[in-house]
Structure formats: structure tokens, C-alpha cells
C-alpha positions in Angstrom: -18.8 -2.2 5.0 -15.4 -1.2 5.7 -13.6 2.0 4.5 -10.0 2.3 3.5 -8.8 5.7 3.0 -5.3 6.3 1.6 -3.2 9.4 1.8 0.5 10.6 1.5 0.8 10.5 -2.2 2.4 13.3 -4.2 5.3 14.3 -6.4 8.8 13.4 -5.6 12.2 13.6 -7.3 14.0 10.3 -8.0 15.8 9.2 -5.0 13.2 10.6 -2.5 10.9 9.0 -0.1 7.2 8.9 0.6 5.1 7.3 3.3 1.7 6.2 2.5 -1.1 5.6 5.0 -4.3 3.7 4.8 -6.8 4.2 7.5 -9.4 1.8 8.2 -12.9 2.2 9.6 -12.5 -0.8 11.7 -9.8 -3.0 13.4 -7.2 -4.0 10.9 -6.9 -7.2 12.7 -10.1 -8.3 11.4 -8.1 -8.6 8.0 -6.5 -11.8 7.2 -4.1 -9.7 4.9 -3.8 -6.3 4.1 -1.6 -5.0 1.1 -0.7 -2.1 -1.1 -1.1 -2.5 -4.7 -0.3 -0.2 -7.6 -1.3 0.4 -11.1 0.6 2.5 -13.6 -1.0 3.8 -16.7 -1.6 1.1 -19.4 -0.4 -1.8 -16.9 -2.3 -4.0 -14.7 -2.7 -3.7 -11.0 0.1 -5.3 -9.3 0.9 -6.3 -5.6 3.6 -4.2 -4.0 3.6 -5.4 -0.5 1.4 -7.4 1.9 1.3 -8.1 5.6 -0.8 -10.9 7.1 -2.8 -10.7 10.5 0.1 -12.9 12.0 2.7 -10.5 10.7 4.2 -12.3 7.7 5.3 -9.8 5.1 5.7 -10.1 1.4 7.3 -7.8 -1.2 7.4 -7.5 -4.7 11.0 -8.0 -6.1 11.0 -4.7 -7.6 10.5 -2.9 -4.5 12.2 -5.2 -2.0 14.9 -3.3 -0.1 13.5 -0.1 -0.8 9.9 -0.2 0.6 8.6 -1.2 4.0 5.1 -2.2 4.7 3.9 -1.6 8.5 0.8 -1.1 10.5 -0.4 0.5 13.7 -3.1 -1.8 15.4 -4.3 0.9 17.6 -4.6 3.6 14.9 -6.0 1.0 12.5 -3.6 2.2 9.9 -1.5 0.6 7.3 1.6 2.3 5.9 4.0 1.8 3.3 7.4 3.7 3.4 8.9 4.2 0.1 12.6 5.1 -0.2 15.0 5.6 -3.0 11.9 6.1 -5.5 12.4 5.6 -9.0 10.4 6.8 -12.1 9.2 3.5 -12.5 7.3 3.6 -9.1 5.1 6.3 -10.6 1.6 4.8 -10.3 -1.7 5.0 -8.3 -1.4 3.2 -5.2 -4.2 1.3 -3.7 -4.7 -0.2 -0.3 -6.5 -3.6 0.1 -7.9 -5.4 3.0 -9.1 -9.0 2.7 -10.9 -11.1 5.5 -10.6 -14.9 5.8 -14.0 -15.2 4.1 -13.3 -12.9 1.2 -11.6 -13.5 -2.1 -10.7 -10.0 -3.4 -11.3 -7.9 -0.2 -12.0 -4.1 0.1 -10.2 -1.3 -1.7 -9.4 2.3 -1.1 -9.8 5.0 -3.8 -6.0 5.2 -4.4 -3.5 7.9 -4.1 -1.3 9.1 -6.9 2.6 8.8 -6.6 4.6 10.4 -9.2 8.4 10.2 -9.2 9.8 12.8 -11.6 12.4 15.4 -11.8 
């Protein structure tokens, strides 16, 4: 079973930046799609950004233009560069990888991002 390990979360001031990483225990090219999700207290988990094995990228409207998803196929790592962070970006961020045969995919343990002055 694949392991996904997120890192890079922390406390940042509004307007600041963070880069999240998600290291996979096997080739990320085995996933049909990988994505970053987030869950704020009292809210449902929501998709932030995703990238398909073919390189198609999708962003939630609330982060478009501020966040950028990318991957390193050699390091088997998925990234999320987050710029111009806002208080409403505060959440636990999760990495997900789904193969062609899966419906829900595999999840990492999450990393906390807190945007506060």
C-alpha cells in the first residue's frame, strides 16, 4: 500500500507563502490523478488543486492565481506552492493519490497550515 507523507505546513502571516510537499512511497506516475485537499474546522474537506498523470491541472476558484501545484517525477513528490495566503486558507492540507482503478485513492496524514497575524 502506498504511503503519502505531507510536510511544509506551519504558521504564516497573511500575505506570506508556504510550500507543501507530499512524498510518495512509489512512483507518482502510477497515479491517474494527485491532488491537494484541505479541511478547515467545522467544514467539509474540499479540493484545492489536482494534477493528472497527463499533466492537466485544476484549481479551486478560491486559490486560482495564488496557489500552484507541481510534481517531481524523479523524487516522487507532489508540491503545492501557496502565495498571498489569507486567513481563510487556514486548514489541514491533505495529499491524495488515486489510481485508475480506485474511487477514493490514498491519503496522507495531513499538515496544518495556519494563516494569522
